[in-house]
N, C-alpha and C positions, 0 to 999 in steps of 0.2 A: 388622686385618681388621674391616670395618664389618659391622653386622648380627649376628644371633644365629647360633650354630653349634649345631644340634640333631641329635642322634643318634637313630635309630630301630632297634630290635632286629629279630630274625628275624621276617619277615612271614608266610612259609609260606602264602600264598594266603588270608589272613584279611581279606577285604575290609571287612566292617563295622567291624572294629577300626581298620583303616588310615583309613577314611573319617572315623571319629570323631576320631582324633588330628589329622588334617590340618585338619579344621574347627576344632578347639580351638587348634591352633598358629597358624592363620591366617597362612600364610607371606607374607613380604614380599620384594620383589625383592632386597634387600640380604642376606637370610638365606642360610645354607648348611645344607642338610639332608643328613646322611650316613646312608645306609641300610647296615646291617651285613651284608647278604647273606641267603641262603636265601629267595629270593622264591618258589621253586617247591616243589611237593610238600606233601602232608598236607592243607592247606586246599583247599576246593572251588572257589575263585574266583581262581586264579592269573592267568589272562588279564586279568581285570578289575583286579587289583592292578598288573600291568604298565601297563595303560592309565592308571590313576590316577597312577602314578609318572612316566610320560611327560608327562602334563598338568602335573604338579608341576614338571617341569623348565622349563616356560615361565613359572612364577610366581616361582621363586627359583633358586638354584644347587643342583642336585642332584648329590651325589657318591655313586654306588653302589659298594659293596664287593662282591667276589665271595665267595660262600659255598661250602661243600663240596657242597651239593645242586645248586647252579648249575653247579659244576665237573663233577659227574657227568653232568648233562644235556649239557653241551658235549662231553664226552668220548664220549658215545654217538653223536654225529653223525660221529665219526671211526672208532669201533669199537663195534659193537653187542653185543659179547660179554658186557658187564656189564649187559645190559638187565634180566635177572631180579633182579639185586641192586638196581638202581635202583627197580624196581617195588616191591620189598620195603621200600624206604626211603620210600615214599609217592608214587612216580612215577605211579601209576594216577590219582590225582586231577589231576595236571598234564595228562595226556592227556585226561581227561574234560573239564577246563575248556576246552581248545582244540578239543574235538570231533574228535580225531584218534586213530589207532590206533598210530602210531609217532612217535618224537621228530623224525624228519626231515620230518614233515608240519607241524610247528609253523611258523607264518608267519615269514618272514625278519626282519621288523622286531623281533620279540621276541628272536630269536637275536642280532641286532646289539646289542640292549641288553645282553645278558649278556656278549658279547665286549668291550663297552666298559667293563665293571666293573673297578675297580682292586683290586690286592692289598692295599693299605693307603692311608691318607691321614693327613696330619699338619698340625697348626697350630702356632702358637708354643708352646702349653702342653699340647696333647693329641695323641695319635695313635690311629687307629682301625683295627682289624683284625677279621676275622670270628671267629677262634677263640682264638689264643694267640700267644706270641712267645718268642724266646730273649732273655733279659735282656742278655746281653753281646754281642749282634750288632746292628749298625745295621739299620734297617728294610729297606734295599735288599738286604741279605744274608740276610734271613730265608728259611728253607726253606718252599716252598709247602705241604708236608705240615703244618708247624706252624701256619702262618697260617690254614689252612682246616679242619684235621681234629683237632688236638690238644685234648682236653677239659681243662678246669680241674680236673675231678674226678680226672683221672689224675695231673696235677702242676700246681702253681701256680708261675709264674715270680716272681722278685723284681722290684724296680723296674728299669725299663729304663735303659740307660746314657745315654740322651738326657736323663733327668731329667723327661721328660714323663709325664703320666698316661695310662694305657691305657684305652680304651673298647672293649669286646669283646662278642660275642654267643656263639652256638653251644652253650654249656653251659647247658641249660635250668634255670632256677631255678623249680622247680615250686611253691614257696611263693608265687610271684607277687611276691617282694621282690627288689630289686636286690642283687647280691653286691658289697659294698664292702670292698675291701682297703686303701683309702687311696690307693695308687698305681695301682690297677686297679679298674674298675667293669665288671661283667658285667650287661648289660641285656636278655639273652634271658630273659624271664619267662614262657615256655611258653604263648604265645597259642593255639597249635593244640590244646593240651590243656585244662587247667582253669585256666590262668593268664591272663596279659594281654600285650598288645602295649604296649611301653614306649617313650616318646619322652622325651628329656632335653635340656634346655638345659645344655650342658656348662660354661658360664661361671657361671650362677646356681644350678645344681642343680635348677631347676624340673622337675617330672616330670608327665607325662600318661600315664594307663594306661587301656586299654579291653580288654574280653574279646572273644572271637571273635564274639559276637553284637552287638558295638558298644556294650555298656553300660559305663559308667565304673566304675572300681574304687571301692567305697565307702570313705569315710574310716576310717582305723584308729582304734580306741578309745584 
């Protein structure tokens, strides 16, 4: 595969952070950017983040993974009974960002983006999922519940049978530091809270991090 493969952790509507990272990355046509899901909820600029990602897809190859928050939103379009649960997970900011009162009022192009998200993505040496995986199951046989909902703090898998390194999000690392298990890297560094949005070149290990105001993470002593 030519070009860089860059993963970006859980965005959650944090537009200034995403803008800063995209500017620093300076995507080229041959690059692949894999976003690990959770585009919606919690942050105040969900719609603008979608717009930026759609523009990004014209600059490079964008591979969006589906997150659990995104799955919840799509589910509400079929069955609204879980609306209060979703609002409690941060859905109010998503509605505010779109200027609507109900999920079904969100413009169709944004729903199409979410419906086009993948459950996982893999390259020769890495694979990418939102949340977690079963070590002894091939990627195509992974349960959706595990891929999108299972936290690493509940249990950590071993190395995957493929031998590839896992790049995941979902389990917020509130220290702002990537969780590195050797065979697994969790790059959700809690941007919507007091942490950072993290982007990583998976081949070189180069990392870019910005907080929800768009400020870069200061160098560690």
